[in-house]
N, C-alpha and C positions, 0 to 999 in steps of 0.2 A: 504494500500500500504506500503510495507516494506521500511524503510529508507535505503539509500545507502550512503556509504562513498565514496566520490570522492577524489581521490588523485591527487594532482597537479603533473604533470610530470616536471622533471628538464628541465630547458631551454637548448638550444643548447650550449650556452656559458658555462653553468655550466658543461655540459658533456665534452666539449672541455677542460675546465680547469682541470677536473679530469683526462682526458686522458694524459695530458701533465704536470701533477703536478710533481714538482721536477726538471723539465727541465727549467733552467733559460735562459732568453733572454740575448744575448750578451750585456755587459754593455757599455753604451756610456760614454766615458771618457771626463772629463771636461777640455777643452783647453782654453787658454787665450793668447791674444797677448798683450804684454807690451813693449813699447818703441822699437818696431820693432822686438822683440824676441817672439818666440812662446813658451809658457810654457805648459808642459804636466805633471800634477801631476800623480804620479804613486806609491801611498803608498803600502807598503808590510806588509802582515800579519806576525807578529812575536809572536808566542804563543797566548796570549789573547789580544794583543794590535796591533796597526797599527803604522808602522814606517814612518817618513817623508822621502820621496824621490821623484824625478821627473827628467824630461829631459827638457833642454833649447836648442832651436834650432834657427838658423838664417841663412839666405842666405847671404853670403859675396862673392863678386866678382864672382857670378854665382855658387858658391859651397855651399852646405848645410853643415853647421857646427853644431856639437852637443856636449853638455856637460851634463853628468849625475851627479846628486848629491844625496847623502845619508846622513842623519843626525841622530843623536842618539835620537832625540825627538820622543816620542811615545804618542799615543792617544787612547782613549777608543773606538772611532768609526772611520770608514773609512772616513766619511764625514768630521770629525774634521781634520784628517790627510791630506785630500785633500786640505782643506782650508789653513792649515798651510804650506803645500808644495808650494802652490801658493804664500803665503806671503814670504816664505824663498827664493823662486826663484827671486822674485822682489828685495829682499834685495841683493842677489848675483849680479843681473844685475846692480843695483844702485851702488854697490861698485866696481865692476870689469869691467862692460861693455863688449866689445868684447874681452877683455883680458882673459875671462874665457876659450876661445878656444885655448889659447897659453900655457896653463898650462900642465905639463907632467902628 
């Protein structure tokens, strides 16, 4: 009896992965609430690095207030920039509180 080579077929998931390779899932952004403020890190790609930036929001007297911040700090990875953006936002909140919304 001749020997046969049995090839294993790719799984459905592998086939699905190949069909959609290169299509990325929408990224879930890391939000955090700190002292009643919502912090949304939003690092930006600048050349080969990631720049610290984000958005701080808070509802005051029924109105949503928003403050965007950008810092010169850069990081090798997006994750590092997100973590630093959270730390920087907390520092801004600690120093200025709701006054961040009164700046021009």
